C-alpha positions as CSV (number, residue, x, y, z in Angstrom):
1,X,0.1,0.0,-0.1
2,X,1.4,3.4,-1.0
3,X,1.9,5.9,1.8
4,X,-0.5,8.4,0.4
5,X,-3.3,5.6,0.1
6,X,-2.7,4.7,3.7
7,X,-3.5,8.1,5.0
8,X,-6.3,8.6,2.5
9,X,-8.1,5.7,3.6
10,X,-7.9,6.9,7.3
11,X,-9.6,10.2,6.2
12,X,-12.3,9.0,3.8
13,X,-14.8,8.4,6.6
14,X,-14.1,11.8,8.1
15,X,-14.2,14.2,5.3
16,X,-16.7,14.0,2.7
17,X,-15.8,15.5,-0.7
18,X,-18.0,18.2,-2.4
19,X,-18.8,17.0,-6.0
20,X,-17.7,19.3,-8.8
21,X,-19.9,21.8,-10.0
22,X,-21.6,21.9,-13.4
23,X,-19.2,24.7,-14.3
24,X,-16.4,22.3,-14.7
25,X,-15.4,21.0,-18.3
26,X,-14.3,17.7,-19.0
27,X,-10.7,17.1,-17.8
28,X,-9.4,16.7,-21.3
29,X,-10.7,20.0,-22.4
30,X,-9.8,21.8,-19.5
31,X,-6.2,20.3,-19.9
32,X,-5.9,21.5,-23.5
33,X,-6.8,24.9,-22.5
34,X,-4.2,24.9,-19.8
35,X,-1.7,23.8,-22.2
36,X,-2.5,26.7,-24.4
37,X,-2.4,29.2,-21.5
38,X,0.9,28.1,-20.3
39,X,2.4,28.1,-23.8
40,X,1.2,31.6,-24.4
41,X,3.2,32.7,-21.3
42,X,6.2,30.5,-22.3
43,X,5.9,28.0,-19.4
44,X,5.7,25.1,-21.7
45,X,7.9,25.1,-24.9
46,X,8.0,21.5,-26.0
47,X,5.8,18.3,-26.0
48,X,8.0,16.7,-23.6
49,X,7.7,19.8,-21.2
50,X,3.7,19.6,-21.6
51,X,3.8,15.7,-20.8
52,X,5.5,16.3,-17.5
53,X,3.0,19.1,-16.6
54,X,0.0,17.1,-18.0
55,X,0.9,14.0,-15.8
56,X,0.5,16.1,-12.5
57,X,-3.3,16.5,-13.6
58,X,-3.9,19.9,-12.3
59,X,-7.4,20.0,-13.9
60,X,-8.3,17.0,-11.7
61,X,-6.7,19.0,-8.8
62,X,-9.0,21.9,-9.5
63,X,-12.0,19.8,-9.6
64,X,-11.1,18.1,-6.3
65,X,-9.8,21.1,-4.4
66,X,-12.1,23.9,-5.6
67,X,-15.4,22.0,-6.8
68,X,-17.5,25.1,-6.0
69,X,-16.3,27.1,-9.0
70,X,-19.5,29.1,-10.3
71,X,-18.3,29.5,-14.0
72,X,-16.1,28.0,-16.6
73,X,-14.0,31.2,-16.4
74,X,-13.6,30.5,-12.5
75,X,-12.6,26.9,-13.1
76,X,-9.8,28.1,-15.6
77,X,-8.7,31.0,-13.4
78,X,-8.4,28.5,-10.5
79,X,-6.6,25.7,-12.6
80,X,-4.1,28.3,-13.9
81,X,-3.4,29.6,-10.2
82,X,-2.8,26.2,-8.9
83,X,-0.6,25.1,-11.9
84,X,1.5,28.2,-11.7
85,X,1.9,27.7,-7.8
86,X,3.0,24.1,-8.3
87,X,5.5,25.0,-11.2
88,X,6.8,27.9,-9.3
89,X,7.4,25.6,-6.2
90,X,9.3,23.2,-8.4
91,X,11.8,25.6,-9.4
92,X,13.3,25.8,-6.0
93,X,14.0,22.0,-6.0
94,X,17.0,22.3,-8.2
95,X,20.1,24.5,-8.3
96,X,20.4,27.3,-8.2
97,X,17.5,28.2,-6.2
98,X,17.6,25.1,-4.1
99,X,20.8,26.3,-2.4
100,X,21.7,29.8,-3.5
101,X,19.9,32.1,-0.9
102,X,20.9,35.2,-2.9
103,X,19.4,33.7,-6.0
104,X,16.2,32.7,-4.3
105,X,15.9,36.1,-2.6
106,X,16.4,38.0,-6.0
107,X,13.5,35.9,-7.5
108,X,11.2,36.4,-4.6
109,X,12.0,40.2,-4.2
110,X,10.6,40.8,-7.8
111,X,7.3,39.6,-6.7
112,X,7.3,41.4,-3.4
113,X,8.1,44.6,-5.2
114,X,5.2,43.9,-7.7
115,X,2.8,43.4,-5.0
116,X,3.8,46.5,-3.3
117,X,3.4,48.5,-6.4
118,X,-0.1,47.0,-6.9
119,X,-0.9,48.1,-3.4
120,X,0.3,51.7,-3.7
121,X,-1.0,52.0,-7.2
122,X,2.5,52.6,-8.8
123,X,3.6,50.8,-12.0
124,X,4.7,47.4,-11.5
125,X,8.3,46.2,-12.4
126,X,8.3,44.8,-15.8
127,X,8.0,40.8,-16.0
128,X,11.5,39.4,-16.1
129,X,10.7,35.8,-17.2
130,X,7.6,33.5,-18.2
131,X,6.7,32.9,-14.6
132,X,6.4,36.6,-13.9
133,X,4.5,37.2,-17.2
134,X,2.0,34.5,-16.1
135,X,1.8,36.0,-12.5
136,X,0.9,39.5,-14.0
137,X,-1.8,37.8,-16.0
138,X,-3.0,35.9,-13.1
139,X,-3.2,38.9,-10.7
140,X,-5.0,41.2,-13.5
141,X,-7.4,38.4,-14.2
142,X,-8.1,37.8,-10.4
143,X,-8.7,41.4,-9.7
144,X,-11.5,41.8,-12.2
145,X,-14.4,42.6,-10.1
146,X,-12.6,42.0,-6.6
147,X,-12.9,44.4,-3.8
148,X,-9.9,46.4,-2.6
149,X,-10.1,44.8,0.8
150,X,-10.0,41.1,-0.5
151,X,-7.4,41.9,-3.3
152,X,-5.2,43.4,-0.4
153,X,-5.6,40.3,1.6
154,X,-4.7,38.1,-1.4
155,X,-1.5,39.9,-2.1
156,X,-0.5,39.8,1.6
157,X,-1.0,36.0,1.4
158,X,1.1,35.7,-1.7
159,X,3.9,37.9,0.2
160,X,3.9,35.4,3.1
161,X,4.1,32.5,0.8
162,X,6.9,33.9,-1.4
163,X,9.0,34.8,1.7
164,X,9.1,31.2,2.8
165,X,11.4,30.3,-0.3
166,X,14.6,32.0,0.5
167,X,14.3,30.8,4.2
168,X,13.9,27.1,2.9
169,X,16.8,27.7,0.7
170,X,19.1,28.6,3.6
171,X,17.9,25.4,5.4
172,X,18.8,23.3,2.3
173,X,22.1,24.9,1.9
174,X,23.0,24.3,5.7
175,X,21.6,20.9,5.9
176,X,19.3,22.1,8.7
177,X,16.4,19.9,9.8
178,X,13.7,21.8,11.6
179,X,12.2,20.4,14.6
180,X,8.7,19.2,14.1
181,X,6.8,22.1,15.6
182,X,9.0,24.6,13.8
183,X,8.4,22.7,10.5
184,X,4.6,22.6,11.0
185,X,4.7,26.2,11.5
186,X,6.9,26.8,8.2
187,X,4.5,24.8,6.4
188,X,1.6,27.0,7.2
189,X,3.2,29.4,5.0
190,X,5.1,27.4,2.3
191,X,2.3,25.2,1.3
192,X,0.2,28.2,0.0
193,X,-2.9,26.8,1.5
194,X,-4.3,30.1,2.9
195,X,-3.6,31.6,-0.6
196,X,-5.4,28.7,-2.3
197,X,-8.4,29.0,0.2
198,X,-8.5,32.7,-0.2
199,X,-8.9,32.1,-3.9
200,X,-11.9,29.8,-3.2
201,X,-13.8,33.1,-2.2
202,X,-13.0,34.6,-5.6
203,X,-14.2,31.7,-7.6
204,X,-17.0,30.3,-5.4
205,X,-18.5,31.7,-2.2
206,X,-17.8,35.3,-2.7
207,X,-15.5,37.5,-0.6
208,X,-15.5,37.5,3.1
209,X,-14.9,40.5,5.2
210,X,-11.5,40.7,7.1
211,X,-13.1,40.3,10.6
212,X,-14.8,37.1,9.5
213,X,-11.7,35.8,7.7
214,X,-9.7,36.4,10.9
215,X,-12.3,34.6,13.0
216,X,-12.1,31.6,10.7
217,X,-8.3,31.5,10.6
218,X,-7.8,28.6,13.0
219,X,-9.7,26.4,10.4
220,X,-7.2,27.6,7.6
221,X,-4.2,26.6,10.0
222,X,-5.7,23.2,10.6
223,X,-6.5,22.5,7.0
224,X,-2.6,23.3,6.1
225,X,-1.4,21.2,8.9
226,X,-3.4,18.3,7.5
227,X,-2.3,18.8,3.9
228,X,1.3,19.5,5.0
229,X,1.4,16.1,7.0
230,X,-0.2,14.1,4.1
231,X,2.0,15.7,1.4
232,X,5.1,14.9,3.4
233,X,4.3,11.1,3.4
234,X,3.4,11.1,-0.4
235,X,6.4,13.2,-1.3
236,X,9.0,11.6,1.1
237,X,11.0,10.0,-1.6
238,X,10.9,12.9,-4.0
239,X,12.1,15.2,-1.4
240,X,14.9,12.9,-0.2
241,X,16.1,12.5,-3.8
242,X,16.6,16.2,-4.0
243,X,18.1,16.8,-0.6
244,X,15.1,18.5,0.8
245,X,14.6,18.1,4.7
246,X,11.4,20.0,4.9
247,X,9.5,16.9,5.5
248,X,7.7,15.8,8.9
249,X,8.7,12.4,8.5
250,X,12.3,13.2,8.1
251,X,12.1,15.8,11.1
252,X,10.7,13.0,13.2
253,X,13.4,10.6,12.3
254,X,16.2,13.2,12.9
255,X,14.8,14.7,16.2
256,X,13.3,11.7,18.0
257,X,15.4,8.9,16.5
258,X,12.4,7.1,14.8
259,X,12.8,4.7,12.0
260,X,11.2,5.6,8.9
261,X,8.0,3.4,9.4
262,X,7.6,4.7,13.0
263,X,7.8,8.2,11.9
264,X,5.4,7.8,8.9
265,X,3.0,6.1,11.5
266,X,3.4,9.1,13.8
267,X,2.5,11.4,11.1
268,X,-0.6,9.3,10.2
269,X,-1.5,9.5,13.8
270,X,-1.3,13.2,13.8
271,X,-3.6,13.3,10.7
272,X,-6.0,11.3,12.3
273,X,-6.2,13.6,15.3
274,X,-6.3,16.8,13.4
275,X,-9.1,15.4,11.0
276,X,-11.2,14.6,14.0
277,X,-10.6,18.2,15.3
278,X,-11.6,19.6,12.0
279,X,-15.3,19.0,11.9
280,X,-15.7,20.0,15.5
281,X,-13.6,23.2,15.0
282,X,-15.9,24.2,11.9
283,X,-19.0,23.7,13.9
284,X,-17.7,25.7,16.7
285,X,-16.6,28.5,14.3
286,X,-20.0,28.5,12.6
287,X,-21.7,29.2,16.0
288,X,-19.5,32.3,16.4
289,X,-20.4,33.8,13.1
290,X,-22.4,37.0,13.1
291,X,-26.0,36.9,11.8
292,X,-26.5,38.4,8.3
293,X,-25.8,37.7,4.7
294,X,-22.2,37.0,5.2
295,X,-22.9,34.0,7.4
296,X,-24.0,31.8,4.6
297,X,-21.0,32.6,2.3
298,X,-18.7,31.9,5.6
299,X,-20.4,28.6,6.3
300,X,-20.2,27.6,2.4
301,X,-16.3,28.7,2.5
302,X,-15.8,26.6,5.6
303,X,-17.4,23.6,4.1
304,X,-15.3,23.9,0.7
305,X,-12.1,24.4,3.0
306,X,-12.7,21.1,4.8
307,X,-13.5,19.4,1.4
308,X,-10.4,20.6,0.1
309,X,-8.5,18.3,2.4
310,X,-10.2,15.4,1.1
311,X,-9.9,16.7,-2.4
312,X,-6.1,17.0,-1.9
313,X,-5.9,13.4,-0.6
314,X,-7.9,12.0,-3.7
315,X,-5.7,13.9,-6.1
316,X,-2.7,12.5,-4.4
317,X,-3.8,9.1,-5.4
318,X,-4.2,9.9,-9.0
319,X,-1.4,12.6,-9.8
320,X,1.7,11.6,-11.5
321,X,3.6,14.3,-9.5
322,X,5.3,11.8,-7.2
323,X,5.4,8.8,-9.7
324,X,9.4,9.1,-10.0
325,X,9.8,9.0,-6.4
């Protein structure tokens, strides 16, 4: 039994997955659109390059992770964002960005400067590469019809996520293995889960006010912890192969002297506990929501956020992202 299937089966009974809305195109159709979008921005330049991306199955990820998309445009926007996030993350798995902290910081600084210009209304720096051009398109596309408060919150989430990359590069360069609690805290930033869930509001539920979003932050942190843990079981061999110690299984082996099987079982145990807490937390937070029109959107967003945990698991079972591990 694969590690990802072991954890998946433990979660199946606890977290139902919301079925994809009628807005979703067939996976092959959305995949072809994605290929054309990536090619237009220079992110795929050959059939071989596309085959590697297609094997990840990001249209399937979108249907599983964000099933509440309201329109075809929303499904395409979310799919483009999720694909860009995964491909951007992969850049830091290889030299120079995996070990050169200055190079990693230079890449991230461009995006931080871009976001600060967007916040202040100044002209943004010119895109420097295909990733930056695609990012400019995504931000412009996402901003259409978005309120300034929500847009500012999204940019802040992007900043938090971006800043984790130079930090991780320093850890890899120095061979540092974070303690489990430190690693869990880092993964809340580097997994981009808060950013991904924020985008659910843009494509599905509608924008939440900042006070309500702050109230619901414990749920976001818990979903990030669960996804980070199951990702670490599924990606263990891939991360070990590229010298990345940002893995909870590796951390437990290093700091607590556990074997790989013991550490994997410990991570699975944590997942079981967190999943049990998730439903109870969602119910408690729902009771704290203020009355009014926003309450229904907040409850829907919490349900979609919980469903995304199951969706992430189901995608892990079918993606080719870790097939070579």
